[in-house]
C-alpha positions as CSV (number, residue, x, y, z in Angstrom):
1,M,13.6,87.7,100.8
2,A,13.4,86.3,97.9
3,E,14.4,82.4,97.8
4,N,17.7,81.6,95.6
5,N,16.4,78.9,92.9
6,E,20.0,78.0,91.4
7,E,21.3,75.3,92.8
8,H,24.6,74.7,94.5
9,I,26.6,71.3,94.4
10,V,29.2,70.6,97.0
11,D,31.9,68.3,96.2
12,D,33.9,66.1,98.8
13,N,36.0,69.2,99.9
14,N,32.4,70.7,101.2
15,D,33.1,73.7,98.5
16,P,30.2,74.7,95.8
17,V,30.1,73.5,92.8
18,S,29.0,76.1,89.9
19,S,26.6,75.0,87.3
20,E,29.9,75.5,84.8
21,E,31.6,73.4,86.8
22,E,28.7,70.9,86.8
23,E,28.6,70.6,83.3
24,E,31.6,69.8,83.1
25,E,32.0,67.4,85.8
26,E,29.3,65.6,83.4
27,D,30.7,66.0,80.5
28,D,33.7,64.1,82.0
29,D,31.5,61.5,83.3
30,D,30.3,60.8,79.8
31,D,33.9,60.6,78.5
32,D,34.8,58.4,81.2
33,D,31.5,56.2,79.9
34,D,33.0,55.9,76.4
35,L,35.7,54.9,77.7
36,G,34.7,52.4,79.6
37,L,32.5,51.0,76.3
38,E,35.5,51.4,73.9
39,G,37.6,49.3,76.6
40,V,34.8,46.5,76.4
41,L,35.0,46.7,72.5
42,I,38.9,47.0,71.7
43,R,41.4,45.9,74.0
44,N,44.7,47.7,73.8
45,P,47.8,45.0,73.6
46,D,49.9,47.6,74.7
47,A,48.4,48.2,78.2
48,S,49.7,45.5,81.0
49,S,47.3,43.2,82.9
50,S,48.3,44.9,86.4
51,S,46.1,48.6,85.2
52,S,42.8,47.3,86.1
53,S,44.9,46.0,89.7
54,E,46.2,49.8,90.1
55,E,43.0,51.5,89.3
56,D,41.1,49.1,91.6
57,S,43.6,50.0,94.5
58,D,43.3,53.2,93.6
59,D,39.8,53.4,94.4
60,E,40.1,52.2,97.5
61,E,42.0,54.5,98.8
62,V,39.5,57.5,97.8
63,D,38.9,58.5,101.3
64,M,42.4,58.5,102.7
65,K,43.5,60.7,99.8
66,P,42.6,64.3,99.0
67,P,41.2,64.4,95.0
68,P,43.4,65.7,92.2
69,A,42.7,69.0,91.3
70,K,40.6,69.5,88.2
71,S,42.9,70.9,86.4
72,Q,45.3,67.5,86.5
73,K,41.8,64.9,86.0
74,N,40.9,67.0,82.8
75,D,44.7,66.7,82.5
76,A,44.1,62.8,82.4
77,K,41.2,62.7,80.7
78,D,42.0,64.1,77.0
79,T,45.0,62.5,77.6
80,A,43.5,59.4,78.0
81,S,41.4,60.2,74.8
82,A,43.7,61.2,72.9
83,S,45.8,57.9,73.4
84,N,42.0,56.1,73.3
85,K,41.4,57.3,69.5
86,K,45.1,56.7,68.2
87,Q,44.7,53.3,69.4
88,N,40.6,53.1,68.1
89,N,42.8,54.6,64.4
90,N,45.0,52.1,64.4
91,N,42.1,48.9,64.9
92,K,40.7,50.6,62.0
93,K,43.4,50.4,60.0
94,K,44.3,46.8,60.8
95,K,40.5,45.7,60.6
96,E,40.1,47.8,57.3
97,K,43.1,45.2,56.1
98,S,41.8,41.9,57.7
99,K,38.9,43.2,55.6
100,E,40.9,43.7,52.1
101,K,42.5,40.4,52.8
102,T,39.2,38.4,52.5
103,K,37.3,40.0,50.4
104,G,36.5,38.1,47.3
105,Q,36.9,35.2,49.2
106,P,34.2,32.2,49.3
107,E,32.8,31.8,53.4
108,I,33.8,28.1,54.2
109,I,30.5,26.4,56.3
110,N,31.5,23.4,58.2
111,V,28.3,20.9,57.1
112,E,27.4,17.6,58.4
113,F,25.6,15.8,55.4
114,T,23.8,12.9,56.8
115,F,21.4,10.3,54.5
116,H,17.9,9.4,55.0
117,D,15.2,7.1,53.2
118,F,12.6,9.4,51.7
119,N,10.0,11.4,53.2
120,E,7.2,13.3,52.9
121,K,9.0,16.5,54.0
122,Y,11.9,16.4,51.5
123,F,9.3,16.4,48.3
124,H,9.4,20.1,47.8
125,G,13.7,19.8,47.7
126,V,13.2,16.5,45.7
127,K,11.2,18.9,43.1
128,A,13.4,21.9,43.1
129,L,16.3,19.2,42.5
130,L,14.4,17.5,39.5
131,H,13.5,20.6,38.4
132,G,16.8,21.6,37.9
133,C,18.1,19.3,37.2
134,S,17.3,18.6,33.5
135,T,14.1,20.6,31.3
136,V,12.9,17.0,30.5
137,Y,12.3,16.2,34.0
138,Q,10.2,20.1,34.4
139,Q,6.8,19.3,32.8
140,H,6.5,16.0,35.1
141,S,8.8,17.1,38.8
142,S,5.8,16.9,40.6
143,E,4.9,13.7,39.4
144,L,8.4,11.8,39.6
145,A,8.9,13.2,43.4
146,D,5.9,11.7,44.7
147,L,6.6,8.3,43.1
148,M,10.1,8.7,44.5
149,I,8.8,9.1,47.8
150,D,6.1,6.2,47.8
151,N,9.2,4.3,46.6
152,V,10.5,4.5,50.2
153,S,12.5,0.8,49.7
154,V,14.7,2.1,47.0
155,G,16.1,6.1,47.1
156,T,18.1,7.9,49.2
157,I,18.0,11.4,50.7
158,C,21.2,13.5,51.3
159,S,20.2,15.9,53.9
160,T,22.0,17.6,57.1
161,E,22.7,16.5,60.8
162,G,19.6,17.5,62.8
163,D,17.7,19.1,59.7
164,V,13.8,20.0,59.9
165,D,13.2,21.8,57.3
166,G,13.3,18.9,54.6
167,N,16.4,20.6,52.9
168,V,17.9,18.5,49.6
169,F,21.5,18.3,48.9
170,G,20.9,15.3,47.0
171,F,19.3,12.4,46.2
172,G,19.4,8.7,44.5
173,S,16.6,6.8,43.1
174,V,14.8,3.9,41.2
175,L,11.0,3.7,39.9
176,N,10.5,-0.1,38.5
177,L,9.4,0.5,34.8
178,T,6.7,-2.6,35.1
179,A,5.4,-1.8,38.2
180,Y,4.9,2.0,37.8
181,R,4.3,1.8,34.0
182,N,0.4,3.4,34.1
183,E,1.6,6.6,35.3
184,P,1.6,9.3,33.1
185,C,5.0,10.4,33.2
186,I,6.9,7.5,32.8
187,Q,4.9,6.8,29.7
188,Y,6.0,10.5,28.7
189,L,9.9,8.9,29.1
190,K,9.5,6.1,27.6
191,K,8.1,7.3,24.5
192,L,10.8,9.9,24.7
193,C,13.6,7.9,25.1
194,L,11.7,5.6,21.9
195,D,11.5,8.3,19.7
196,H,15.0,9.4,19.2
197,C,16.6,6.2,19.6
198,P,18.8,5.5,16.6
199,K,17.7,2.3,14.4
200,A,20.8,0.3,15.8
201,H,19.5,0.3,19.0
202,H,15.2,0.8,19.1
203,K,14.5,-2.7,19.7
204,E,17.0,-3.4,22.5
205,L,15.8,-0.3,24.1
206,D,11.7,-0.9,23.4
207,T,12.9,-4.6,24.8
208,V,13.9,-3.1,28.2
209,L,11.6,-0.5,28.7
210,S,8.5,-2.9,27.5
211,G,9.0,-4.9,31.1
212,T,9.4,-8.3,29.6
213,T,12.8,-8.8,30.6
214,A,13.3,-11.4,32.8
215,R,14.6,-9.1,35.4
216,P,13.0,-5.7,35.9
217,A,14.4,-2.5,34.3
218,G,14.0,1.0,36.4
219,F,14.4,4.4,35.6
220,F,17.3,5.7,37.6
221,F,17.1,9.1,39.0
222,H,19.7,11.0,40.5
223,S,20.4,15.1,41.2
224,R,22.3,17.0,43.6
225,M,23.8,20.1,44.2
226,V,27.0,21.1,41.5
227,N,29.4,22.0,44.7
228,L,28.3,19.2,46.4
229,P,32.2,17.3,47.6
230,L,32.9,14.1,45.3
231,E,32.9,11.7,48.8
232,I,29.6,12.9,49.6
233,V,28.6,12.2,45.8
234,Q,30.1,8.9,46.5
235,V,28.6,8.0,48.9
236,L,25.3,8.8,48.0
237,Q,25.7,6.5,45.0
238,Q,26.7,3.8,47.1
239,Q,23.9,4.2,49.6
240,L,21.4,4.0,46.6
241,V,23.4,0.3,45.5
242,L,22.7,-0.9,49.3
243,D,19.0,0.0,49.6
244,M,18.8,-2.0,46.5
245,D,20.3,-4.7,47.7
246,W,18.4,-4.6,51.4
247,A,15.4,-3.9,49.5
248,V,15.8,-7.0,48.1
249,E,16.6,-9.3,50.9
250,H,14.4,-7.8,52.9
251,A,11.2,-7.5,50.9
252,N,8.2,-8.0,52.8
253,G,5.7,-9.1,49.4
254,G,7.5,-12.8,49.3
255,E,8.8,-13.6,46.0
256,E,7.0,-11.3,43.7
257,E,8.1,-8.0,45.5
258,R,11.9,-9.5,45.9
259,K,11.9,-10.2,41.9
260,S,10.4,-7.0,41.7
261,L,13.5,-5.0,43.3
262,N,16.0,-7.1,41.8
263,F,16.6,-4.9,38.8
264,G,18.7,-6.4,35.8
265,A,18.8,-2.8,33.7
266,F,19.0,1.3,34.3
267,V,18.4,3.8,32.3
268,R,19.4,7.6,32.8
269,L,18.3,10.4,31.0
270,A,21.8,12.4,32.3
271,P,21.4,16.1,31.4
272,A,24.2,17.3,29.2
273,T,25.6,20.5,26.9
274,A,27.4,20.3,23.5
275,A,30.6,20.8,23.6
276,Q,31.4,20.9,19.3
277,E,29.5,18.5,17.1
278,N,31.2,16.8,13.7
279,S,29.4,17.3,10.8
280,S,31.7,14.8,8.9
281,S,30.3,12.0,11.3
282,G,27.3,13.7,13.0
283,D,28.8,12.6,16.1
284,R,28.2,15.3,18.5
285,S,30.4,15.6,21.7
286,I,28.8,16.5,25.2
287,Y,29.6,17.5,28.5
288,Y,27.8,16.1,31.7
289,K,26.3,18.0,34.1
290,Y,27.2,15.5,36.8
291,F,30.6,13.8,36.7
292,D,29.3,10.0,38.0
293,D,27.1,10.2,35.0
294,E,30.1,10.2,32.8
295,I,31.3,7.3,34.9
296,F,28.1,5.2,34.1
297,A,27.9,6.1,30.1
298,S,31.7,4.6,30.0
299,H,29.9,1.0,31.5
300,A,26.8,1.2,29.0
301,E,25.9,-1.3,27.2
302,F,24.9,1.9,25.0
303,T,24.1,5.1,25.4
304,Y,22.9,8.2,22.5
305,V,22.0,11.6,22.9
306,M,18.9,13.9,22.2
307,D,17.2,17.5,22.1
308,A,16.0,18.3,25.3
309,P,13.1,20.5,25.6
310,P,14.6,24.5,25.1
311,H,15.5,26.6,28.4
312,Y,14.7,30.5,27.7
313,G,17.1,32.6,28.7
314,S,20.1,30.0,28.4
315,E,22.4,30.4,25.5
316,E,23.6,26.5,26.3
317,K,21.1,24.4,24.0
318,P,20.0,21.7,27.0
319,L,20.8,18.0,25.8
320,V,20.5,14.3,27.3
321,S,22.4,11.6,27.1
322,V,20.1,7.8,27.3
323,I,22.3,5.5,29.0
324,V,21.4,2.2,29.5
325,M,23.3,-0.4,31.3
326,T,23.1,-3.5,33.0
327,K,23.6,-4.4,36.4
328,T,26.8,-5.4,35.9
329,G,27.6,-2.6,34.7
330,H,26.2,-0.3,37.1
331,R,28.1,-2.3,39.4
332,A,31.5,-2.2,37.2
333,G,30.3,1.9,37.8
334,M,30.5,2.1,41.2
335,K,34.1,0.8,41.0
336,S,35.0,3.3,38.8
337,L,33.7,6.0,40.3
338,Q,35.3,5.1,44.0
339,Q,38.7,4.7,42.4
340,F,37.9,8.1,40.6
341,V,37.1,10.2,44.0
342,G,39.8,7.7,46.2
343,T,38.2,6.3,48.8
344,S,38.6,2.8,49.9
């Protein structure tokens, strides 16, 4: 007799189940899996908390009760599937509305800022900020970044808690004009300032940049991300002041080093752009890139504006405001900055 290769599956009542019924049950099992996945991803707020306990109790009584007829099981699954599909559509509509509400709004990221001494790992971050700060620094951004890292006693880096990649959100530093007088980048900046200085202040500026004053002068550098919070800007500038005071008090090289760190004047080349030009007087109104530079300029001994190297691809004409201020003027500017920000 030929063997019958057709497979039969026996249900819980020992009744044979045809292959078509087997496929239906497999499809039903797939539906159950899909329903289970949907239940994990989307919670039905209308469903009572007791539904899960009822299902558990039904599972416990399977052996005691006969299984429901196939038609009842299919009807129940069709009803549940339709209910879940409706629920999914409602949830999708809610998500789409939620996305529409948040679309176009800036993403808020909580960041904890920290302040550190200059270090080799911050080289690329300092160079990038200095390079993007003004075209006047671009030619010597690498050299200047190296000098600031070397001048670790007077300088502050703004980074984030636990940073290991050397991210820099802002920095401040002062380089002694006498100590670094032979550096090409310092010589370049000094010549640039003197070449564009008005006659009324040329002699005074020449004295400051010569390094022959009783107290040394320094080039004052700072740059940062433009959207850095105002409070962090004020703390960054304050940390630089604390660095200078600490360096003078704890100088290891004796009286000579102490004098080299006790700055009496500061020269700041502040990035700016033209606002409007008064053709009658020749005076130029400018917009400072950093608001704290405008505050320092209001306490300066004198300021003047010069053209910066062109920035190709930009419609704005880059300018530089040369701010020359004494230590007294710098400390007065710090007080005004604190009042402006509104910190105690």
